[in-house]
C-alpha distance (Angstrom), angle and dihedral (degrees) to the residues before:
residue distance angle dihedral
M1 . . .
G2 3.79 . .
T3 3.79 145.7 .
V4 3.80 120.8 -76.0
L5 3.79 131.3 -170.8
L6 3.81 113.1 -151.5
T7 3.80 127.6 -173.3
G8 3.78 121.5 -151.9
A9 3.79 89.2 31.5
C10 3.80 94.7 165.1
G11 3.80 97.4 50.5
G12 3.78 123.5 97.0
M13 3.78 95.4 -97.2
G14 3.79 92.6 37.7
R15 3.80 94.1 53.8
A16 3.81 92.2 47.1
I17 3.80 92.1 49.2
C18 3.80 92.4 46.6
A19 3.79 92.2 50.0
M20 3.79 93.1 50.2
L21 3.81 93.8 45.6
L22 3.79 91.6 49.6
E23 3.80 90.1 49.3
K24 3.80 88.9 54.2
G25 3.80 92.4 51.4
Y26 3.79 102.9 -99.5
T27 3.78 123.3 142.4
V28 3.80 105.9 -126.9
Y29 3.79 127.7 -159.5
G30 3.79 107.7 -165.7
L31 3.79 122.1 -158.2
D32 3.78 121.4 -160.8
R33 3.77 141.8 131.5
K34 3.80 126.1 -74.9
G35 3.77 118.8 -77.6
C36 3.79 100.8 31.1
T37 3.80 129.4 117.3
P38 3.81 118.8 -130.1
A39 3.79 127.1 -160.5
D40 3.81 116.8 -76.0
G41 3.79 111.9 -86.5
V42 3.81 96.8 26.9
R43 3.79 116.1 128.7
F44 3.78 94.8 -129.4
V45 3.78 121.0 -150.0
E46 3.79 117.7 -173.1
C47 3.78 106.3 -131.0
D48 3.80 136.9 149.3
V49 3.82 106.5 -152.9
T50 3.80 90.4 -148.2
V51 3.82 91.0 63.5
P52 3.84 114.3 74.4
A53 3.82 93.3 -163.0
A54 3.81 90.4 55.8
I55 3.81 90.6 51.7
D56 3.80 90.6 49.7
A57 3.81 90.4 52.0
A58 3.81 91.2 48.7
F59 3.79 90.5 49.9
A60 3.81 92.2 51.4
R61 3.79 91.8 52.6
I62 3.80 96.4 45.6
Q63 3.79 92.8 44.5
A64 3.80 89.8 52.4
E65 3.81 95.0 46.3
A66 3.80 104.1 34.8
G67 3.80 105.3 17.5
H68 3.79 92.4 -156.4
L69 3.80 144.3 27.6
D70 3.78 131.4 -139.9
A71 3.80 94.8 -162.9
I72 3.79 145.5 3.7
V73 3.81 115.5 -146.8
H74 3.79 120.2 -168.6
T75 3.81 120.4 -154.8
A76 3.81 99.9 140.7
G77 3.77 109.5 117.5
I78 3.79 144.1 129.4
Y79 3.78 134.3 -141.1
D80 3.77 129.1 -145.4
L81 3.77 135.3 165.0
D82 3.79 132.2 -160.1
S83 3.77 141.6 118.5
L84 3.79 114.0 -74.4
L85 3.81 90.7 -126.7
E86 3.81 94.4 52.8
M87 3.80 104.9 35.4
D88 3.80 111.3 106.3
E89 3.78 120.0 -123.6
V90 3.81 95.9 -113.6
R91 3.82 92.7 59.2
F92 3.79 92.0 40.3
T93 3.80 95.3 53.1
R94 3.82 93.8 41.0
M95 3.80 89.1 62.6
F96 3.79 88.6 60.3
E97 3.81 93.1 41.3
V98 3.82 92.0 59.4
N99 3.81 105.5 27.0
L100 3.80 98.6 42.0
F101 3.79 114.3 9.2
G102 3.81 92.8 43.0
V103 3.81 90.3 58.7
Y104 3.79 90.9 46.8
R105 3.82 92.7 49.5
V106 3.80 95.4 48.2
N107 3.81 93.7 46.8
R108 3.78 92.4 46.9
A109 3.80 91.6 50.7
F110 3.81 100.5 41.3
A111 3.82 103.4 33.6
P112 3.83 90.9 91.2
L113 3.82 87.7 66.9
L114 3.82 92.4 56.7
S115 3.76 115.9 93.5
G116 3.79 127.3 -158.3
G117 3.78 108.1 -62.3
G118 3.79 90.8 33.4
R119 3.80 119.5 141.1
I120 3.79 136.0 -142.2
I121 3.81 116.2 -161.2
I122 3.80 119.1 -170.1
T123 3.79 124.6 -167.3
S124 3.78 109.7 -140.0
S125 3.82 127.9 159.1
E126 3.78 139.6 -100.7
L127 3.82 85.1 -114.7
A128 3.81 93.5 62.4
P129 3.83 98.4 85.0
L130 3.82 93.7 36.3
D131 3.79 130.7 85.9
P132 3.82 107.6 -93.1
L133 3.79 119.1 -100.0
P134 3.81 124.8 -139.0
F135 3.80 118.3 -81.6
T136 3.82 93.8 6.7
G137 3.78 89.4 65.9
V138 3.80 99.9 112.8
Y139 3.82 92.9 51.5
A140 3.80 91.5 48.1
V141 3.80 91.3 47.2
T142 3.82 92.4 53.2
K143 3.80 91.3 49.4
A144 3.81 92.8 45.9
A145 3.80 89.6 51.3
L146 3.81 89.4 46.9
E147 3.81 90.8 56.1
K148 3.81 92.3 49.4
Y149 3.80 86.9 52.3
A150 3.82 91.3 47.3
Y151 3.79 93.3 50.4
S152 3.79 92.9 50.4
L153 3.82 90.5 45.0
R154 3.80 89.0 51.7
M155 3.80 90.5 55.3
E156 3.80 92.0 49.4
V157 3.80 103.8 42.0
G158 3.79 91.2 41.7
L159 3.79 84.4 74.3
L160 3.82 86.7 61.1
G161 3.79 95.1 48.7
I162 3.81 94.5 -102.7
S163 3.82 121.6 127.8
V164 3.81 128.4 -145.9
S165 3.80 123.5 -153.8
V166 3.79 130.1 -178.2
I167 3.81 124.0 -150.9
R168 3.81 114.9 -154.5
P169 3.79 108.6 -164.2
G170 3.77 124.9 -175.3
A171 3.81 117.9 -153.7
V172 3.81 111.4 -18.8
K173 3.79 123.8 -172.9
T174 3.80 98.3 -114.4
G175 3.77 138.5 111.6
L176 3.80 89.5 -77.2
L177 3.81 88.4 73.4
G178 3.78 87.9 58.2
D179 3.80 89.7 47.5
S180 3.79 88.2 52.3
T181 3.79 92.5 51.6
R182 3.80 92.7 48.3
A183 3.81 91.7 46.7
L184 3.79 90.4 50.2
D185 3.80 91.9 50.1
R186 3.80 91.7 48.2
F187 3.78 91.4 48.4
C188 3.80 92.4 51.0
E189 3.81 90.9 49.0
T190 3.80 99.5 44.1
T191 3.79 108.6 32.1
Q192 3.78 114.0 110.5
L193 3.80 97.2 -179.9
Y194 3.81 101.6 47.0
R195 3.80 107.8 33.3
C196 3.79 90.9 129.0
N197 3.83 92.3 51.2
A198 3.80 104.2 37.9
Q199 3.80 99.7 78.2
R200 3.80 92.1 49.5
F201 3.78 90.0 50.3
K202 3.81 90.5 49.0
R203 3.80 91.6 55.7
I204 3.81 90.8 51.6
V205 3.81 93.8 49.6
N206 3.80 92.4 46.6
S207 3.80 91.0 52.3
V208 3.81 91.5 50.1
E209 3.81 93.7 48.5
T210 3.80 94.9 51.4
N211 3.81 87.1 75.0
N212 3.79 95.2 70.6
V213 3.79 135.0 144.7
A214 3.79 131.3 -140.7
P215 3.83 117.1 -97.0
E216 3.81 88.4 -115.5
A217 3.82 86.8 74.7
I218 3.80 88.3 63.7
A219 3.80 91.0 45.1
K220 3.82 90.7 55.1
T221 3.80 89.8 50.8
V222 3.80 91.7 50.9
C223 3.80 90.2 51.4
K224 3.80 89.2 49.6
A225 3.79 91.3 52.4
L226 3.81 91.0 47.5
T227 3.78 95.8 51.2
A228 3.81 103.4 34.4
R229 3.80 113.8 111.9
R230 3.79 88.1 -137.2
P231 3.80 108.1 20.1
A232 3.79 116.6 -150.7
Y233 3.76 119.6 -116.9
V234 3.83 94.0 -130.8
Y235 3.81 129.5 33.7
N236 3.81 115.3 -173.9
V237 3.81 119.4 -155.9
N238 3.82 124.7 -174.8
R239 3.80 98.4 -18.3
N240 3.78 115.2 -173.7
P241 3.83 110.9 -116.2
L242 3.81 94.5 -152.2
L243 3.79 92.2 54.9
R244 3.78 90.0 48.9
L245 3.79 91.6 48.8
L246 3.81 92.3 49.4
N247 3.79 90.2 51.6
L248 3.81 91.6 55.1
L249 3.80 89.9 64.5
P250 3.80 123.5 88.3
D251 3.80 113.8 -87.9
R252 3.78 93.2 -112.1
M253 3.80 91.0 53.8
Q254 3.81 91.9 48.2
V255 3.79 90.6 54.0
A256 3.80 91.3 47.5
I257 3.80 92.5 50.9
I258 3.81 93.5 48.5
R259 3.80 90.1 47.9
A260 3.80 91.1 50.1
I261 3.80 92.1 49.4
L262 3.80 98.0 45.1
K263 3.78 104.2 31.5
P264 3.83 114.0 92.7
């Protein structure tokens, strides 16, 4: 079927995608950090996408073994939550290092192995095209920036016969949901500015995340994007209707509604 490079191979979405691709006959090179366990059959390559030297080493190995790639699939990503006035700079910049710069670095390194007809698939978020919400702002900003990057990349590599697709998942039942819960708990415990608002916000997020889908839903979408004669640019999976409805309102009304919900 072809050879695919996948980042975040040990995460919930990554493992599901790897398993489905292997079942369909693909050769899968999975990139992830040291100490994780990928799906059986994945050609695992230890690689932190925030470290350029690690990406160079991964490229050298895959170039030597495979010689080419048919697709690059990005699922590596992290989630964090805090107020923009209280989040420290290390956590703030790491969100960009993984969610945006990691995608840029991997594409820049491995694009030479893609031939005409090759595909790049980037996992974004349902939040990316929406106006950012309070306390999840930094995550939404990284995903919005990622989609601007993806759109520009699509325009450029289309001239080389390579397609770019973006998958926008809503809540997916993976480890990121656990990260979200832990981040929410930490925020509620540590915030000094928003103690009266944090618990209300936590209840809203928890209610949104209960409507989640299995990671196999994302895997099926990746396979669709890989095999479609003309892959779509955007694939939406499990979008939240209330978030979409809120975003249809004028900005001033959105702010007023959020204030009314969160203010004691």
